[in-house]
FITOR-549414 format. One record per residue (C-alpha): residue number from 1; residue in one letter; chain; x, z, y. Coordinates in Angstrom, 3 decimals. Each point is the difference from the previous one (the first is absolute). Example, Ala and Ser with C-alpha at 12.3 -4.5 7.8 and 13.67 -1.06 7.14 Angstrom:
! residues 2
k/r/c/px/pz/py
1/A/A/12.300/7.800/-4.500 .
2/S/A/1.370/-0.660/3.440 .
***
This chain:
! residues 409
k/r/c/px/pz/py
1/M/A/-47.899/-4.227/-100.860 .
2/D/A/2.046/3.381/0.921 .
3/E/A/-1.557/2.303/2.469 .
4/V/A/1.857/0.212/3.441 .
5/L/A/0.114/3.668/0.874 .
6/V/A/1.218/1.164/3.465 .
7/I/A/0.966/3.851/0.428 .
8/R/A/-0.747/0.591/3.784 .
9/D/A/1.550/2.537/2.615 .
10/C/A/2.535/1.629/-2.610 .
11/R/A/3.569/1.055/-0.053 .
12/A/A/2.292/-2.006/-2.149 .
13/V/A/2.853/2.369/-1.558 .
14/D/A/2.604/-0.623/-2.860 .
15/E/A/3.646/1.149/-0.325 .
16/R/A/0.948/-1.914/3.061 .
17/G/A/-2.102/2.403/2.310 .
18/D/A/-3.334/-0.633/1.901 .
19/R/A/-0.675/-3.432/2.087 .
20/D/A/-0.891/0.990/3.385 .
21/G/A/-3.692/0.459/0.599 .
22/L/A/-3.250/-1.096/-1.622 .
23/V/A/-0.050/-2.891/-2.175 .
24/D/A/-2.288/-2.245/-1.939 .
25/I/A/1.223/-1.076/-3.300 .
26/V/A/-1.383/-3.276/-1.601 .
27/L/A/-0.198/-0.486/-3.930 .
28/E/A/-0.312/-3.042/-1.577 .
29/G/A/0.546/-1.673/-3.534 .
30/G/A/1.496/3.599/-1.045 .
31/R/A/2.472/0.285/2.397 .
32/I/A/0.680/1.048/3.914 .
33/A/A/-0.923/-3.247/2.127 .
34/E/A/0.399/1.675/3.412 .
35/I/A/0.941/3.354/1.888 .
36/R/A/-0.932/-0.058/3.506 .
37/S/A/-0.650/2.357/2.826 .
38/A/A/-3.387/1.221/-0.141 .
39/G/A/-2.624/-2.545/1.029 .
40/K/A/2.636/-2.788/-0.007 .
41/A/A/-0.150/-1.183/-3.571 .
42/R/A/-1.597/-3.251/-0.886 .
43/I/A/-2.929/0.733/-2.001 .
44/P/A/-1.414/-2.639/-2.485 .
45/K/A/-3.575/-0.661/0.052 .
46/G/A/-1.838/2.167/-2.648 .
47/A/A/2.823/2.531/-0.457 .
48/R/A/-1.067/3.544/-0.988 .
49/E/A/1.012/2.764/2.419 .
50/Y/A/0.969/3.549/-0.713 .
51/P/A/0.223/2.237/2.925 .
52/G/A/3.146/1.743/-0.255 .
53/D/A/-0.650/2.569/3.111 .
54/G/A/3.632/0.661/0.563 .
55/A/A/0.455/0.655/-3.930 .
56/T/A/3.614/-0.899/-1.240 .
57/V/A/0.850/-2.800/-2.610 .
58/V/A/2.796/0.489/-2.102 .
59/P/A/1.406/-1.758/-3.305 .
60/G/A/-1.788/0.778/-3.120 .
61/L/A/1.891/2.571/-2.393 .
62/V/A/2.209/-1.523/-2.562 .
63/N/A/0.009/2.479/-2.963 .
64/M/A/3.311/-0.656/-1.963 .
65/H/A/-0.270/2.010/-2.993 .
66/E/A/-3.298/0.260/-1.855 .
67/H/A/-1.596/-0.367/-3.290 .
68/L/A/-3.563/-1.123/-0.103 .
69/G/A/-0.730/1.271/-3.615 .
70/N/A/2.241/3.003/-0.336 .
71/A/A/-1.088/3.387/-0.852 .
72/H/A/2.528/3.072/-0.370 .
73/P/A/0.401/0.967/-3.746 .
74/G/A/-2.060/2.945/-1.211 .
75/T/A/-2.029/0.634/3.010 .
76/L/A/-3.624/-0.366/0.913 .
77/E/A/1.084/-3.415/1.658 .
78/E/A/0.893/-1.190/-3.872 .
79/E/A/-3.445/1.710/-1.294 .
80/A/A/-1.892/-1.920/2.854 .
81/I/A/1.062/-3.340/-1.627 .
82/A/A/0.140/0.949/-3.938 .
83/G/A/-1.105/-2.798/-2.291 .
84/E/A/0.101/-2.681/2.674 .
85/D/A/0.379/-3.660/-1.049 .
86/D/A/1.582/-2.750/1.873 .
87/T/A/-3.386/-1.444/1.755 .
88/A/A/-0.656/3.577/1.074 .
89/R/A/3.765/0.369/1.326 .
90/V/A/-0.480/-3.257/1.820 .
91/V/A/-3.095/1.129/1.723 .
92/R/A/1.433/3.660/0.736 .
93/M/A/3.341/-1.767/1.553 .
94/A/A/-1.976/-2.350/2.121 .
95/G/A/-2.169/2.752/1.201 .
96/N/A/3.178/1.888/0.931 .
97/A/A/1.558/-3.155/1.814 .
98/Q/A/-3.426/-0.057/1.742 .
99/K/A/0.103/3.571/1.051 .
100/A/A/3.777/-0.347/1.055 .
101/L/A/-1.005/-2.665/2.445 .
102/R/A/-2.870/2.172/1.510 .
103/V/A/2.526/2.680/0.601 .
104/G/A/2.220/-2.238/2.108 .
105/V/A/2.600/-1.857/-2.432 .
106/T/A/-0.012/-3.525/0.328 .
107/T/A/3.007/-0.809/-2.350 .
108/M/A/0.976/1.963/-3.016 .
109/R/A/2.993/-0.277/-2.144 .
110/L/A/-0.565/1.218/-3.940 .
111/V/A/2.925/1.419/-1.438 .
112/G/A/-1.472/0.293/-3.563 .
113/E/A/-2.988/-0.862/-2.060 .
114/K/A/-1.174/-0.489/-3.590 .
115/G/A/-0.547/-3.095/-1.715 .
116/G/A/0.018/-2.659/3.050 .
117/L/A/-3.615/0.987/0.939 .
118/E/A/0.897/0.398/3.665 .
119/V/A/1.108/-3.514/0.272 .
120/R/A/-3.842/-0.918/-0.578 .
121/V/A/-1.054/2.257/2.962 .
122/R/A/2.588/-1.569/2.156 .
123/D/A/-0.971/-3.285/-0.527 .
124/G/A/-3.671/1.128/0.403 .
125/I/A/0.861/1.149/3.456 .
126/E/A/1.923/-3.281/0.894 .
127/M/A/-2.925/-2.094/-0.937 .
128/G/A/-2.381/2.244/1.838 .
129/I/A/-2.306/1.279/-2.650 .
130/I/A/1.478/3.466/0.034 .
131/E/A/0.498/2.197/3.005 .
132/G/A/3.330/1.409/0.142 .
133/P/A/3.525/-0.179/1.722 .
134/R/A/2.785/-2.379/-0.353 .
135/I/A/1.574/0.627/-3.242 .
136/R/A/3.272/-0.488/-1.230 .
137/T/A/0.745/1.572/-3.535 .
138/A/A/3.128/0.793/-2.354 .
139/G/A/-2.317/-0.158/-3.068 .
140/A/A/1.263/2.221/-2.764 .
141/P/A/3.231/1.944/1.045 .
142/L/A/2.853/-0.261/-2.072 .
143/D/A/1.346/3.793/-1.138 .
144/F/A/2.824/1.247/-1.598 .
145/R/A/-0.145/1.070/-3.677 .
146/G/A/-2.134/2.946/-0.337 .
147/G/A/-0.883/-0.231/3.628 .
148/H/A/-2.925/1.729/1.684 .
149/G/A/-2.186/-3.421/0.994 .
150/G/A/-2.473/0.015/-2.603 .
151/T/A/-3.076/0.835/2.356 .
152/V/A/0.864/-3.119/1.792 .
153/G/A/0.624/-2.275/-3.014 .
154/A/A/3.706/-0.127/0.206 .
155/L/A/1.897/-1.958/-2.021 .
156/E/A/3.117/0.934/-2.099 .
157/G/A/2.360/-2.144/-1.815 .
158/E/A/2.678/0.245/-3.004 .
159/S/A/2.927/-2.006/1.275 .
160/A/A/1.177/-1.552/3.280 .
161/E/A/-1.433/-3.410/-1.379 .
162/E/A/-3.339/1.482/-0.286 .
163/Y/A/-0.421/1.388/3.227 .
164/G/A/0.775/-3.263/1.696 .
165/R/A/-2.441/-1.657/-2.140 .
166/L/A/-2.708/2.654/1.196 .
167/A/A/1.270/-0.370/3.643 .
168/R/A/-1.114/-3.588/-0.483 .
169/E/A/-3.278/0.457/-1.483 .
170/V/A/-0.926/2.263/2.736 .
171/I/A/0.908/-2.338/2.310 .
172/D/A/-1.901/-2.729/-2.039 .
173/S/A/-3.258/2.218/-0.064 .
174/G/A/-0.305/-0.421/3.769 .
175/A/A/2.407/2.788/1.321 .
176/D/A/1.098/-0.236/3.473 .
177/L/A/2.643/2.157/-0.307 .
178/L/A/1.569/2.440/-2.897 .
179/K/A/-0.066/3.944/0.010 .
180/L/A/2.832/1.614/-1.820 .
181/M/A/0.082/3.636/-1.194 .
182/I/A/3.907/0.923/-0.171 .
183/C/A/-0.584/3.784/0.209 .
184/G/A/-2.507/2.611/-0.932 .
185/G/A/-3.115/1.004/1.936 .
186/G/A/-0.230/2.802/2.638 .
187/A/A/-2.564/1.715/-2.475 .
188/G/A/1.645/0.063/-3.165 .
189/Q/A/3.522/-1.321/-0.521 .
190/D/A/3.495/0.211/0.862 .
191/L/A/0.874/-1.333/3.537 .
192/D/A/3.344/0.606/0.012 .
193/N/A/1.134/-3.128/-2.444 .
194/V/A/-0.774/-3.371/0.034 .
195/R/A/-1.272/-0.834/-3.421 .
196/M/A/-0.209/-3.650/-0.180 .
197/P/A/3.251/-1.926/-1.151 .
198/L/A/1.779/-2.215/2.351 .
199/E/A/-0.174/-2.904/-2.542 .
200/D/A/-3.914/0.366/0.004 .
201/F/A/-0.450/0.334/3.309 .
202/Q/A/2.338/-3.291/0.528 .
203/A/A/-2.236/-1.764/-2.234 .
204/I/A/-2.861/0.804/1.777 .
205/R/A/1.710/-0.648/3.116 .
206/A/A/1.041/-3.583/-1.016 .
207/A/A/-3.641/-0.837/-0.963 .
208/A/A/-1.341/0.978/3.330 .
209/R/A/2.910/-1.754/2.039 .
210/E/A/-0.843/-3.088/-2.024 .
211/A/A/-3.642/0.007/0.875 .
212/G/A/0.427/1.068/3.667 .
213/V/A/-1.659/3.331/-0.235 .
214/R/A/0.965/3.379/1.486 .
215/M/A/0.041/3.698/-1.855 .
216/A/A/-1.160/3.155/0.720 .
217/L/A/2.211/2.484/-1.359 .
218/H/A/-1.610/3.499/-0.936 .
219/T/A/3.061/2.006/0.439 .
220/A/A/1.649/3.364/1.133 .
221/A/A/2.722/-2.182/1.902 .
222/I/A/2.907/1.966/-1.632 .
223/D/A/3.760/-1.714/-0.634 .
224/H/A/-0.277/-2.549/-2.773 .
225/P/A/1.254/-3.776/-0.750 .
226/I/A/-3.654/-0.838/0.251 .
227/M/A/-0.055/1.534/3.363 .
228/D/A/3.040/-1.916/1.442 .
229/V/A/-1.503/-3.417/-0.963 .
230/L/A/-3.295/0.986/1.749 .
231/L/A/1.586/1.355/3.011 .
232/D/A/2.416/-3.059/0.099 .
233/D/A/-2.920/-2.636/-0.334 .
234/G/A/-2.397/1.888/2.698 .
235/V/A/-2.997/-1.846/-1.120 .
236/D/A/-1.791/2.230/-2.165 .
237/S/A/-1.965/2.972/0.914 .
238/L/A/0.561/3.834/-1.201 .
239/E/A/-2.808/1.885/-0.969 .
240/H/A/-0.414/3.781/0.376 .
241/C/A/3.767/0.772/0.451 .
242/Y/A/-0.458/3.423/-1.013 .
243/R/A/3.994/0.559/0.148 .
244/L/A/1.527/-1.662/3.227 .
245/P/A/3.571/1.008/0.507 .
246/D/A/1.290/-0.908/3.143 .
247/H/A/2.451/-2.605/-1.027 .
248/I/A/-2.374/-1.598/-1.574 .
249/L/A/-2.342/0.152/2.859 .
250/E/A/2.670/-1.254/2.260 .
251/R/A/0.018/-3.223/-2.385 .
252/C/A/-3.840/-0.356/0.327 .
253/L/A/0.272/-0.016/3.792 .
254/A/A/2.893/-2.583/-0.100 .
255/Q/A/-2.191/-2.563/-2.134 .
256/D/A/-3.210/1.101/1.593 .
257/I/A/-1.117/0.483/-3.436 .
258/L/A/-3.959/0.764/0.108 .
259/L/A/-0.489/3.650/-1.251 .
260/V/A/-3.509/0.686/-1.217 .
261/M/A/0.159/3.839/-0.284 .
262/T/A/-3.563/1.060/-0.945 .
263/P/A/0.314/3.466/1.929 .
264/L/A/-3.648/0.602/-0.729 .
265/V/A/0.513/0.705/-3.705 .
266/G/A/2.188/3.126/0.885 .
267/R/A/-2.520/1.175/2.682 .
268/S/A/-3.109/0.344/-1.768 .
269/P/A/-0.028/2.715/-2.503 .
270/E/A/-3.570/0.619/0.674 .
271/Y/A/-0.832/-3.187/-1.473 .
272/F/A/1.950/0.416/-3.187 .
273/Q/A/-1.740/3.281/-0.500 .
274/T/A/-3.335/-1.543/0.586 .
275/I/A/0.234/-2.613/-2.793 .
276/R/A/1.594/2.669/-2.237 .
277/L/A/3.512/-1.481/-0.353 .
278/A/A/2.194/1.919/-2.485 .
279/P/A/1.581/2.905/1.568 .
280/D/A/3.430/-1.071/-1.249 .
281/M/A/-0.541/-3.184/1.397 .
282/V/A/-0.816/1.554/3.229 .
283/E/A/2.862/2.087/-0.011 .
284/N/A/2.249/-2.943/-0.427 .
285/L/A/-1.578/-1.719/2.795 .
286/N/A/0.571/3.419/2.187 .
287/E/A/3.718/-0.242/-0.962 .
288/A/A/0.837/-3.393/0.709 .
289/G/A/-1.628/0.493/3.221 .
290/K/A/2.785/2.225/0.920 .
291/S/A/2.297/-2.949/0.287 .
292/H/A/-2.592/-2.611/0.805 .
293/W/A/-1.516/1.508/3.135 .
294/P/A/3.600/0.419/1.596 .
295/A/A/0.907/-3.557/-1.208 .
296/I/A/-2.964/-1.406/2.234 .
297/R/A/0.772/1.657/3.012 .
298/K/A/3.421/-1.199/-0.256 .
299/A/A/-0.836/-3.394/-0.477 .
300/V/A/-2.306/0.253/2.897 .
301/E/A/2.651/1.520/2.449 .
302/K/A/2.489/-2.810/-0.992 .
303/G/A/-2.728/-2.783/0.583 .
304/A/A/-0.288/-1.212/-3.532 .
305/R/A/-2.201/-2.907/-0.673 .
306/L/A/-3.341/1.852/-1.595 .
307/A/A/-3.282/-1.370/-0.920 .
308/L/A/-3.304/1.591/-0.862 .
309/G/A/-0.548/0.695/-3.719 .
310/T/A/-2.478/2.444/-1.113 .
311/D/A/0.270/0.021/-3.917 .
312/F/A/-3.491/1.404/0.212 .
313/H/A/-2.979/-2.108/0.048 .
314/S/A/-0.461/-0.976/3.773 .
315/H/A/-3.748/0.942/0.049 .
316/L/A/0.606/3.744/-0.910 .
317/E/A/-0.216/2.988/2.092 .
318/F/A/3.141/1.815/1.105 .
319/G/A/-0.261/2.331/3.098 .
320/S/A/-3.835/-1.009/0.773 .
321/T/A/1.291/-3.552/0.375 .
322/S/A/1.133/-3.227/-2.202 .
323/A/A/3.546/0.451/-1.778 .
324/P/A/1.552/-2.876/2.147 .
325/V/A/-0.985/1.896/3.166 .
326/R/A/1.055/3.318/-1.260 .
327/E/A/3.413/-1.602/-1.070 .
328/L/A/0.685/-1.315/3.474 .
329/E/A/-0.935/3.690/1.200 .
330/V/A/2.655/1.340/-2.450 .
331/Y/A/2.367/-2.700/1.541 .
332/E/A/-0.575/1.181/3.420 .
333/E/A/0.723/3.611/-1.145 .
334/A/A/3.637/-1.335/-1.124 .
335/G/A/0.385/-1.271/3.248 .
336/V/A/-1.222/-3.780/0.136 .
337/Q/A/-0.652/-0.959/3.419 .
338/P/A/-2.914/-1.762/1.076 .
339/T/A/1.213/-3.803/0.071 .
340/A/A/2.113/0.690/-3.094 .
341/L/A/-3.189/1.360/-1.633 .
342/L/A/-1.895/-3.492/0.845 .
343/A/A/2.873/-1.816/-1.437 .
344/L/A/-0.048/2.114/-3.148 .
345/A/A/-3.753/-0.151/-0.566 .
346/S/A/-0.080/-3.511/0.317 .
347/R/A/3.003/-2.853/1.148 .
348/N/A/2.715/1.906/-2.512 .
349/G/A/-1.830/-0.961/-3.148 .
350/A/A/-1.446/-3.214/1.411 .
351/S/A/3.500/-1.111/0.448 .
352/W/A/1.461/1.057/-3.405 .
353/L/A/-3.306/-1.968/-1.543 .
354/G/A/1.076/-3.283/1.802 .
355/L/A/-2.805/0.364/2.214 .
356/G/A/1.803/1.316/2.985 .
357/D/A/-0.663/-3.162/2.116 .
358/Q/A/-3.675/0.374/-0.549 .
359/L/A/-0.707/3.407/-0.512 .
360/G/A/0.727/3.655/1.996 .
361/L/A/-0.274/-0.950/3.721 .
362/V/A/-3.137/-0.846/2.195 .
363/E/A/1.407/-3.155/0.909 .
364/E/A/-1.367/-3.622/0.485 .
365/G/A/0.225/-2.118/-3.191 .
366/F/A/0.382/3.054/-2.532 .
367/L/A/-2.790/0.923/-2.549 .
368/A/A/-3.070/1.723/1.231 .
369/D/A/0.611/2.959/-1.941 .
370/L/A/-0.657/3.063/2.612 .
371/L/A/-1.296/3.238/0.764 .
372/V/A/-2.318/1.166/2.656 .
373/L/A/0.850/3.514/0.941 .
374/E/A/-1.691/2.312/2.405 .
375/E/A/3.408/1.316/1.341 .
376/S/A/3.803/-1.355/0.280 .
377/P/A/2.559/1.089/-2.351 .
378/L/A/2.253/-0.403/3.004 .
379/E/A/-1.808/3.098/1.300 .
380/K/A/-1.699/1.497/-2.720 .
381/G/A/2.770/-0.619/-2.693 .
382/A/A/-1.083/0.068/-3.765 .
383/S/A/-3.371/1.696/0.973 .
384/A/A/-1.523/-3.178/1.654 .
385/F/A/-0.115/-1.362/-3.550 .
386/R/A/-2.932/2.649/-0.938 .
387/N/A/-2.199/-1.549/2.811 .
388/M/A/-0.187/-3.361/-1.184 .
389/R/A/-3.120/-1.885/0.819 .
390/Q/A/0.527/-3.555/-1.787 .
391/V/A/2.210/-1.976/-2.212 .
392/I/A/0.338/-3.527/0.043 .
393/A/A/1.769/-1.858/-2.786 .
394/R/A/0.176/-4.094/0.369 .
395/G/A/-1.696/0.107/3.160 .
396/R/A/-3.104/1.721/-1.343 .
397/L/A/-1.453/3.261/1.025 .
398/Y/A/-0.599/2.945/-2.429 .
399/E/A/-1.455/3.302/0.342 .
400/T/A/2.114/2.946/-0.713 .
401/R/A/-1.126/2.531/-2.643 .
402/P/A/1.204/3.803/-0.482 .
403/P/A/2.903/0.724/-2.689 .
404/E/A/-1.354/1.087/-3.337 .
405/P/A/1.005/3.567/-1.541 .
406/P/A/2.119/-0.170/-3.529 .
407/P/A/-1.926/0.680/-3.067 .
408/G/A/-0.935/3.701/-0.560 .
409/A/A/-0.090/0.616/3.709 .
***
């Protein structure tokens, strides 16, 4: 029988603000069964009680851009996993998932993995034999010919027909969505041109729509017929957006398109130096940042729908905290206000994943994926996430753990 957990004397905070006064939150069957004023909740016999002592309960973090098995090419990250076979890779990815949960990520969208091995991790978590976040995966990404996605197992076709077949194979292998790379990456290739032919994209899109799955598009968000299709649809997400002209941003706003802009990537030079990323790649990232950061700030200013997405492993240390928490601080530096930050951290991503009626709010009937913080983000902003007392996933309490330094630190 599932344990009943009662969080006593806490504050309930989400994107809607703060409930008046202290409350008791009853968690049963992996969901929030009841929220009542402190001392007023009906406590089932045998329930486990957790003393909140005025702590703040917020929705768990939803990291919408992760790679459980990824390592930057030619770095100490890659060196650390040299010679890894499939079994070792699955074990490492399962460990990364567990570490992500312990830094507050209760839902994770994977946007590029090799060999379909992450499906085993996802399914193991769902069966309760592996500890980790809820996972939705894109499987192997679909890349333009000669693209940069080899480190995350990207697939390339020789024709539009083959791209359609590859997309169907990825979906049939267990993917929940598709990841497309239609331009180069910030560390290495041309960002000023869409490199995937329209006919290849259309074949992939047709397979996605037939299967009822969405797509995450690695893009510089520049003028191109592919962008016109995406902006007219309004259902897929745009990743990175190293370039984001005003007229394209306005169309994103009109369609309420989710932007997963991964700002931490362009604000972490120390990390890349630590793992010994090639100097030319670091220089390319610095150059991409000249347009990326202004694009992020403009998107924030205009009220774009944004979601957390680190691109780095969630459990890694950035600025003496975890990657997701540091990214929330970066978004705050870009101008995101506290209630919008809470939406960005959880609700926006959950809604895109089709879980908006179950995740991202501290609300009766919602899934019990929550964080217990010492302080409220409404008052302390993103820094409140640094003082995380407990993680709750599927209604169970988990101890937090400190983030890990990168290889070579």
